[in-house]
N, C-alpha and C positions, 0 to 999 in steps of 0.2 A: 503494500500500500504506500500511497503518497500522502504526506501530511496535508490536512484540510485547511491549515492556516488559521485555526482557532485556538484559544486558550482560555481556561477558567482560572482566575487567580484569586486567592483568598488573602486579604491583608489583615494585619493584626490591629491596625488603627484606622480611624476615619481619615487621618491625614494622608495615609498611603493611598486610600481610595481616591481622595480628592486630587492627589498628584497624578494618578493614573488617568483620571477622567479628562485631564488637560490635553492628553494625546489624541482625543477623539477628533477624527477628520485629518490628522497629520499624515504626511506621506512617509512610508517606511519601506525601503528596498523596492520602490516602484509600486507599492500597494497602499491604498488608503485605509488607515486604521479606523475601526469602529469600536469605540469603547463605551460600554454601558453596564449598569448594575445587572446582575443575573436576574432574569425574570422581568426586567424592564424593557419595553420596546424602545428602540432608538427613535430619537426625534426625527420627524419628517423634514426633509430638506438638508440634513447634515450629510455631507459627502455625496457620493454617487448612489445609484440605485442597485449596485451589486451585479448579479449575473443576468441583467437584461430582462428581468421579470417585472419591471416597473414597480409599483407599490403594492402589487397583488400578493407577492410572497408565495409560499408553497400552499398547495391544496385549494379547495373550493371555499369561497366566501370567508377567507382568512381563518379557516379551521385547520391549517396545516400543522406540521410537527414542530412549530416554533417553541423556544424555551419558555415563553410566557404563557403558554396554554395551560389552563388549569386541568388537573387530572392526570397529566402525563406521569408524574411521580408515582401515582397510585398503580399504574400499569407497567412501571419500569423497575428492574432490579439492578443493583450495583454489585458487580463481581470483582473481588480482589484476590491476589495471590495466584493469578494465572501464570503458567509457564511462559517464559520469554519467547518460546518457539510457537506459541499459539497463533493461528491465523484466523481471519474473520470467517472463512468458509467452514472450517472445522467447528468453530464456536457456534455458528448459525445452525449447523447440523445437530450438534449435541444439545444445545438449549432449545432447539426447535422441537425436540421430543417432549418438552414440557407444555408446549402450546404454540399457536401461530404467532410468529414474530412480526411486529409492525416495523421495528427499526432496531438496528444494532450498531453500537459505536465502540470501536477498539482503538483508544487513543494511542498515538505513537510518540516516541521521544524524538530528539533532534536528529538522530541517526536513522530514523524511519523504522525502528524496531518497536514492537509492542511494549507498553509500560507495565503490563501485567494486570491491568484493570479493564473492565468493560461495562457498558450500559446496555441492557437488553429490554426493549419495550415490547410488551405483548399486546395483542388485540383484545384479550379478555383476562379478567382477574384470575381465572383458573390457571393460566400459564404462569402467573406470578406465584401463586400458591405452590405449584409443582416445583418451580425453580428454587423457591426458598427451602425446600427439603434438602437441597444440595449444600446448604451452609455447613461449613466445617467438615467437608468430605475431601477425599483424594481426587485430584484431576491432573493427569499427566505427571504424577510423581510429586505434586505439591498440594498442600491443603488450601482449598479455596474458601472464601467467605462470601456468602450471598445474602443481601438484605435489600429491602425496598429502598429505592433511590432517595426518597425523602427522609428516611430515618438516618440520623447522623450518629447513632450509637451512643454508648455511655461516654462520660467525660474521660479523656485519656485514650480513646480509641484511635488507632491509626498513627500513633506516635512512636512506633518501633516496639521491639520485643519487651523492653522493660517499662514502657509507658512514660519515659522521661524525655523522649524526643532526641534529636541529634545534638551534638556538641555545639554550643553557641547559639542555640535557638532563641530568638527574641531580642538579640542585641542589635541587629541591623535596623529594626523598626521600619522596614519597607523603603529605605533610602535608595537601594540599588535598583538597577533596571531589570534584574532577574535573568539576564542572559546566561550566566554561568551557574544558575541555581542547581541544575541537575548534577553538575560536576562535583559538587561538595558531597554527593552521595556515592561517588564512584561509578556513575552510569556512563 
């Protein structure tokens, strides 16, 4: 796969968010940046219209698979701990056994390799229920975790094996541009 050119960034402070929002509409490597809060629709008239779809977006009558649509998290599972060798086709086949998949996202790192996480959106709640049964099970030699995309888990979840996070967490306060972020994890 080829990177889609999107990123979701979580900041520790509102100052970090404010600083990032200033880049909305800026040119970056020949592309126009669109920066907005997750779940918030971008303002009309900012930047260009994207892939030539005008202001219609995906789907019929603005009911597409946009991030701001209500209910998507209810039909979407977040999977983490996937083997780095996982490809979208295999994942679609395996998780398709739980129910009909509406959309699958397998985020890639800067080198174009899977990050070990995925978002699987099902057409019906039954698919989500079946997929959740695979939480804390073996998949390709690794233990995967499956949860509803909207559930953030208990405090301390996702901060490493000991729950303390990585060395130096929180000292930068979002001042950097984030370009070398993954390198600090040895990726």
